C-alpha positions as CSV (number, residue, x, y, z in Angstrom):
1,M,184.2,77.7,107.4
2,K,182.1,75.9,104.8
3,A,180.7,73.6,107.5
4,N,179.7,76.6,109.6
5,L,178.0,78.3,106.6
6,L,175.9,75.2,105.9
7,Q,174.7,74.8,109.5
8,N,171.2,76.1,109.9
9,N,170.6,79.1,112.2
10,Q,174.3,79.5,113.0
11,I,176.0,82.9,112.7
12,V,176.9,83.7,109.1
13,L,180.5,84.8,108.3
14,G,181.1,85.3,112.0
15,V,178.8,88.4,112.1
16,N,177.5,88.2,115.6
17,K,176.6,91.9,115.6
18,S,176.4,94.1,112.5
19,V,176.7,97.9,112.4
20,N,172.9,98.0,113.0
21,G,173.2,95.6,115.9
22,N,171.8,92.6,114.0
23,T,173.0,89.0,114.0
24,W,173.5,87.5,110.6
25,K,171.6,84.2,110.3
26,F,170.4,82.1,107.3
27,R,166.7,82.6,106.6
28,L,166.4,79.0,105.4
29,D,164.9,76.3,107.6
30,D,165.2,73.4,105.2
31,E,168.8,72.9,103.9
32,R,167.7,69.8,101.9
33,L,165.4,71.9,99.7
34,A,168.3,74.2,98.7
35,L,170.5,71.2,97.9
36,S,167.6,69.6,95.9
37,L,167.1,72.8,93.9
38,S,170.8,73.1,93.2
39,Q,171.0,69.6,91.9
40,R,167.8,69.6,89.8
41,L,168.4,73.0,88.2
42,G,172.2,72.9,87.9
43,I,172.7,76.2,89.7
44,P,175.2,77.2,92.4
45,E,174.1,76.3,95.9
46,V,174.2,79.9,97.0
47,I,171.5,80.7,94.4
48,S,169.4,77.8,95.3
49,R,169.6,78.8,99.0
50,I,168.2,82.3,98.1
51,I,165.4,80.8,96.0
52,A,164.4,78.4,98.7
53,S,164.5,81.1,101.4
54,R,162.1,83.2,99.3
55,D,159.5,80.3,99.2
56,I,159.5,80.3,95.4
57,P,157.6,77.1,94.2
58,M,159.6,74.8,92.0
59,N,157.3,75.4,89.0
60,E,158.0,79.2,89.2
61,V,161.8,79.0,89.5
62,E,162.5,79.2,85.8
63,D,160.4,82.3,85.5
64,F,162.2,83.8,88.5
65,L,165.7,83.1,87.1
66,R,164.8,83.9,83.5
67,P,161.6,86.0,83.4
68,K,160.0,86.6,80.1
69,I,157.0,88.9,79.5
70,R,155.5,86.6,77.0
71,N,155.3,83.8,79.6
72,L,154.0,86.0,82.5
73,L,151.8,88.6,80.9
74,P,148.1,87.6,81.3
75,D,145.2,88.7,79.2
76,P,144.7,92.3,80.6
77,N,141.0,91.9,80.4
78,I,141.1,89.5,83.4
79,L,141.1,92.7,85.4
80,K,137.7,94.0,86.3
81,D,136.6,97.1,84.2
82,M,139.6,96.7,81.9
83,K,137.5,96.0,78.8
84,K,135.0,98.7,79.7
85,A,137.9,101.2,80.1
86,T,139.6,100.3,76.8
87,V,136.3,100.4,74.8
88,R,135.6,103.8,76.2
89,T,139.1,105.1,75.4
90,A,139.0,103.6,71.9
91,D,135.7,105.4,71.4
92,A,137.3,108.7,72.5
93,I,140.3,108.2,70.1
94,I,138.1,107.4,67.1
95,N,135.6,110.2,67.8
96,N,138.4,112.8,68.5
97,E,137.3,113.5,72.0
98,R,139.5,115.5,74.4
99,V,141.4,113.2,76.7
100,A,143.2,114.2,79.9
101,V,145.5,112.3,82.3
102,L,145.8,113.2,86.0
103,G,148.7,111.5,87.8
104,D,150.3,111.3,91.2
105,Y,153.4,113.4,91.8
106,D,155.7,110.5,92.7
107,V,157.8,108.3,90.3
108,D,155.0,105.8,89.8
109,G,152.6,108.5,88.9
110,A,155.0,110.3,86.6
111,T,156.0,107.1,84.7
112,S,152.4,106.1,84.4
113,S,151.4,109.5,83.0
114,A,154.4,109.6,80.7
115,L,153.5,106.1,79.4
116,L,150.0,107.3,78.4
117,V,151.4,110.6,76.9
118,R,153.8,108.6,74.8
119,F,151.2,106.1,73.7
120,F,148.7,108.7,72.6
121,R,151.5,110.7,70.9
122,S,152.5,107.6,68.9
123,I,149.0,107.6,67.3
124,S,149.2,111.4,66.7
125,I,147.0,112.5,69.6
126,D,148.0,115.2,72.1
127,I,146.4,114.8,75.6
128,N,146.2,117.2,78.5
129,T,148.1,116.3,81.7
130,Y,147.6,117.4,85.3
131,I,149.9,116.7,88.2
132,P,148.6,118.1,91.5
133,D,150.9,120.2,93.8
134,R,151.7,118.0,96.8
135,V,151.5,120.9,99.3
136,K,148.7,123.0,97.8
137,E,146.4,120.3,96.5
138,G,147.4,117.0,98.1
139,Y,147.1,113.5,96.7
140,G,144.9,112.6,93.8
141,P,142.1,114.4,92.0
142,S,140.5,117.3,93.8
143,L,137.3,119.3,93.2
144,D,139.5,122.2,91.9
145,S,141.5,119.9,89.5
146,I,138.2,118.5,88.1
147,D,137.0,122.1,87.5
148,K,140.2,123.0,85.7
149,L,140.0,119.9,83.5
150,N,136.4,120.5,82.7
151,Q,137.1,124.1,81.7
152,I,139.5,122.9,79.0
153,G,136.8,120.6,77.6
154,S,138.0,117.2,78.8
155,N,135.5,114.5,77.9
156,L,137.5,111.6,79.2
157,L,139.8,111.8,82.2
158,I,142.2,109.0,83.2
159,T,143.7,109.1,86.7
160,V,146.9,107.0,87.3
161,D,148.3,105.9,90.6
162,C,145.4,107.6,92.4
163,G,141.6,107.8,92.3
164,T,140.5,104.6,94.0
165,T,139.2,106.5,97.1
166,S,138.5,109.9,95.5
167,F,134.7,109.9,96.1
168,E,133.8,113.6,95.9
169,P,136.0,114.6,93.0
170,I,134.9,111.6,90.9
171,E,131.2,112.4,91.7
172,K,131.8,115.9,90.6
173,A,133.3,114.7,87.3
174,R,130.3,112.5,86.7
175,Q,127.9,115.4,87.3
176,L,129.9,117.5,84.8
177,G,129.6,114.8,82.2
178,I,133.3,113.7,82.3
179,D,133.8,110.0,82.0
180,L,136.6,109.1,84.5
181,I,138.7,106.0,84.3
182,V,140.9,105.0,87.3
183,L,144.1,103.1,86.7
184,D,145.5,102.4,90.2
185,H,147.0,99.7,92.5
186,H,146.2,101.0,96.0
187,K,144.0,99.1,98.3
188,S,140.3,99.9,97.9
189,D,137.4,100.3,100.3
190,V,134.4,98.1,100.1
191,N,132.6,100.9,98.5
192,L,134.0,102.5,95.4
193,P,133.5,105.9,93.8
194,A,131.2,106.4,90.9
195,A,133.9,106.3,88.2
196,Y,133.1,105.1,84.7
197,A,135.7,102.4,85.2
198,I,138.1,101.4,88.0
199,V,141.0,99.2,86.9
200,N,142.8,98.1,90.0
201,P,144.1,94.6,90.8
202,N,143.5,95.3,94.5
203,R,139.8,96.0,94.2
204,I,138.1,94.0,96.9
205,D,135.3,93.0,94.5
206,D,137.6,91.8,91.7
207,E,137.2,88.1,92.4
208,H,138.8,87.1,89.1
209,S,142.0,89.1,89.5
210,N,145.2,87.2,89.0
211,Q,147.0,87.0,92.4
212,N,150.3,87.8,90.7
213,L,148.9,91.1,89.5
214,K,148.1,92.4,93.0
215,T,151.8,93.4,93.5
216,L,151.9,95.6,90.3
217,A,152.8,99.2,90.6
218,A,150.4,101.7,88.9
219,V,152.8,101.9,86.0
220,G,152.4,98.1,85.6
221,V,148.6,98.5,85.6
222,T,148.9,101.3,83.0
223,F,151.1,99.1,80.8
224,L,148.4,96.4,80.8
225,F,145.9,99.1,79.9
226,I,147.8,100.2,76.8
227,V,148.4,96.6,75.8
228,A,144.6,96.1,76.0
229,L,143.9,99.4,74.3
230,N,146.3,98.6,71.4
231,R,144.4,95.3,71.0
232,E,141.0,97.0,71.1
233,L,142.1,99.5,68.4
234,E,143.5,96.8,66.2
235,E,140.3,94.8,66.4
236,R,138.4,97.9,65.2
237,G,140.7,98.3,62.2
238,Y,142.2,101.5,63.5
239,F,145.7,100.4,62.5
240,I,144.8,99.8,58.8
241,S,145.5,103.5,58.2
242,N,147.6,104.2,61.4
243,K,150.9,102.6,62.5
244,K,150.5,100.3,65.4
245,P,152.8,101.2,68.3
246,D,155.1,98.7,69.8
247,V,154.4,99.2,73.5
248,R,157.6,97.3,74.5
249,K,159.7,100.4,73.7
250,W,158.3,102.1,76.8
251,L,159.3,99.3,79.2
252,D,162.0,101.6,80.5
253,L,159.3,103.8,82.1
254,V,157.6,100.7,83.5
255,A,160.9,99.5,85.1
256,L,161.6,102.9,86.6
257,G,158.2,103.2,88.2
258,T,158.2,99.6,89.4
259,I,161.5,99.8,91.1
260,C,160.8,103.2,92.7
261,D,157.5,102.1,94.1
262,L,159.2,99.3,96.0
263,V,156.8,96.6,94.9
264,P,158.1,92.9,95.1
265,L,160.3,92.0,92.1
266,K,158.6,88.7,91.3
267,N,156.4,87.3,88.6
268,L,155.3,89.9,86.1
269,N,157.1,92.7,87.9
270,R,160.4,90.9,87.5
271,A,159.9,90.4,83.7
272,L,158.8,94.1,83.3
273,V,161.9,95.4,85.0
274,L,164.3,93.1,83.1
275,G,162.7,94.1,79.9
276,G,162.9,97.8,80.9
277,L,166.6,97.5,81.7
278,K,167.2,96.1,78.3
279,I,165.4,99.0,76.7
280,M,167.4,101.5,78.7
281,K,170.6,100.2,77.1
282,K,169.3,101.7,73.9
283,K,168.8,105.1,75.5
284,M,165.5,105.7,73.7
285,N,164.1,108.0,76.4
286,I,165.8,111.4,76.3
287,G,164.8,112.3,79.8
288,I,166.1,109.1,81.4
289,S,169.3,109.4,79.4
290,T,169.8,113.0,80.6
291,L,169.1,112.0,84.2
292,M,171.7,109.3,83.8
293,Q,174.3,111.9,82.7
294,I,173.5,114.3,85.5
295,G,173.7,111.4,88.0
296,N,177.1,110.3,86.6
297,I,175.8,106.9,85.5
298,Y,178.2,105.7,82.8
299,E,178.1,101.9,83.3
300,Q,175.2,99.6,82.4
301,V,172.2,100.9,84.3
302,N,170.8,98.6,87.0
303,C,168.1,98.6,89.7
304,Y,170.3,100.5,92.1
305,H,170.6,103.4,89.6
306,L,166.9,103.5,89.1
307,G,166.0,103.4,92.8
308,Y,168.8,105.6,94.3
309,I,170.0,107.9,91.5
310,I,167.3,108.5,88.8
311,G,164.2,107.9,90.9
312,P,165.0,110.5,93.7
313,R,165.6,113.2,91.0
314,V,162.3,112.4,89.3
315,N,160.7,112.6,92.7
316,A,162.3,115.8,93.8
317,G,160.0,118.0,91.8
318,G,157.0,116.6,93.5
319,R,158.6,116.8,96.9
320,V,160.0,120.4,97.0
321,G,159.7,121.9,93.6
322,R,157.4,121.7,90.5
323,S,155.2,118.6,90.7
324,E,154.9,118.3,86.9
325,F,158.7,118.2,86.2
326,G,158.9,114.4,86.8
327,L,156.3,113.8,84.1
328,K,157.7,116.5,81.7
329,I,161.3,115.1,81.7
330,L,160.0,111.5,81.1
331,E,157.7,112.4,78.2
332,T,159.7,115.1,76.3
333,E,161.3,114.5,73.0
334,N,163.2,117.8,73.3
335,E,166.8,117.3,74.3
336,N,167.3,120.9,75.4
337,L,164.2,120.9,77.5
338,A,165.3,117.6,79.1
339,K,168.6,119.1,80.1
340,E,166.9,122.2,81.5
341,I,164.5,120.2,83.6
342,A,167.3,117.8,84.7
343,I,169.3,120.6,86.1
344,K,166.3,122.0,88.0
345,L,165.5,118.5,89.4
346,E,169.1,118.1,90.5
347,N,168.9,121.3,92.4
348,Y,165.6,120.3,93.9
349,N,167.1,117.0,95.0
350,I,169.9,118.8,96.8
351,E,167.4,121.0,98.5
352,R,165.3,118.0,99.3
353,K,168.2,116.3,101.0
354,E,168.9,119.3,103.2
355,I,165.3,119.7,104.2
356,E,165.1,116.0,104.9
357,N,168.2,116.0,107.1
358,N,166.9,119.0,109.1
359,V,163.5,117.4,109.7
360,L,165.2,114.1,110.7
361,R,167.4,115.8,113.2
362,D,164.4,117.7,114.7
363,A,162.4,114.5,114.9
364,I,165.1,112.6,116.6
365,D,165.6,115.4,119.1
366,I,161.9,115.5,119.9
367,I,161.6,111.7,120.1
368,E,164.6,111.4,122.5
369,Y,163.8,114.5,124.6
370,K,160.2,113.3,125.2
371,N,161.2,109.7,125.5
372,Y,158.9,108.5,122.7
373,I,161.2,105.6,122.1
374,M,159.3,103.8,124.9
375,D,156.1,103.9,122.9
376,E,154.9,101.0,120.8
377,I,154.3,103.3,117.9
378,I,156.3,106.5,117.6
379,I,154.2,109.6,116.7
380,V,156.1,112.8,116.3
381,H,155.0,116.2,114.9
382,N,156.0,119.8,114.4
383,E,154.4,122.9,112.9
384,N,157.0,123.7,110.3
385,W,158.1,120.4,108.7
386,H,157.9,120.2,104.9
387,L,155.2,117.7,103.8
388,G,157.3,116.5,100.9
389,V,159.9,114.8,103.0
390,L,157.8,113.3,105.8
391,G,157.5,109.8,104.2
392,I,161.3,109.6,103.8
393,V,161.9,110.8,107.4
394,A,159.4,108.2,108.7
395,S,161.3,105.4,106.8
396,R,164.6,106.6,108.3
397,L,163.1,106.7,111.8
398,V,161.8,103.2,111.4
399,A,165.3,102.0,110.4
400,K,166.7,103.7,113.5
401,Y,164.2,102.7,116.1
402,K,162.8,99.4,114.7
403,K,159.3,100.6,115.4
404,P,156.3,101.9,113.4
405,V,156.6,105.6,113.0
406,I,154.1,108.4,112.0
407,V,155.5,111.8,111.2
408,L,153.1,114.8,111.1
409,S,153.2,118.4,110.2
410,E,150.5,121.0,111.0
411,V,149.1,122.8,108.0
412,S,146.3,125.3,108.4
413,G,145.2,123.8,111.7
414,L,145.3,120.2,110.3
415,L,147.9,117.5,110.9
416,K,149.1,115.9,107.7
417,G,151.8,113.4,107.3
418,S,153.1,109.9,106.6
419,G,153.5,106.6,108.4
420,R,155.8,103.7,107.9
421,S,156.0,100.3,109.6
422,I,158.6,97.6,110.2
423,S,158.8,94.9,107.5
């Protein structure tokens, strides 16, 4: 068997056809590279084979196997507009201006928002938060949300996991005298909105951005922001009379958002997740600990727990319930409130699964009845599908049909939906 395992491109473990109809073959083309890695690093050959198949350069292997934030965290100011954003935010803190945060309704948005809430709370500042309703308001800042935040006197607005393409709302904020900072990771257009600052490693015009930062989730970008903000405040002497927060204690939020946003676990992402898992052992975040209890996680928490047990419950509020619940459970220090929200999120998650399965069955029936499986790209729609589950359904259809899929629902005469492609 060992000889068969080591032969390139041969069937692995005799699996000619898996449950999904796939043949198991090694990804690796160069067996000598795996053997060389094994000998040089003193690691098992199966590990060296995985490393070689992932095209990890020899000089990055140590950081891959034993990632450390101190080795992989760059100067945050390498990102365009980072210095501008932290200087403006430090001014707002020192001058007691009213700061607000607007985040996306998914796990990445909730963890990013909670990270900022906890940072500001640690320096005794309360900030306003706003999470849009997925169905009623849609993604990112809207003209209405800008109006609401202006009415409560917000001088500085920070959007997280959204904003890079929000031209009209950001222009309205500018006209109202609100300085708006975008912390995001989504691909940008050539033209950018007129925000005060846009910190995004995937800005087309950020020629100095570290390539390793382009795979960060929004919560990773937000973490870099509070690292830089902490440094800016320290340089101004702010912590002479105020305790300087240790931002590492919030790595549990960074790990949760990073895992649930499905970004590659390499370079800095890998170190952030490992650091976050270590923090989770200490159960410092009441909300995460409560979600672990309600999800029956009693062993040491790992990436599977984050992605498949905790994450879906945080997401459930934004999908079929109250969009702000994901943020609220992650930022609260109140154990009773955390338990109350966790129970509601659990019920929302059960409801989400039922809605998702119903939409999936409907979509499959339509696809097969109308023979859409012959199309290069499968596009399926219905008038009554819940917007909150269309992305998940699209992913499940891609897994079933091995083709790109777009799932749409009609809302007020418009088709809205989500698309997923094959990897």
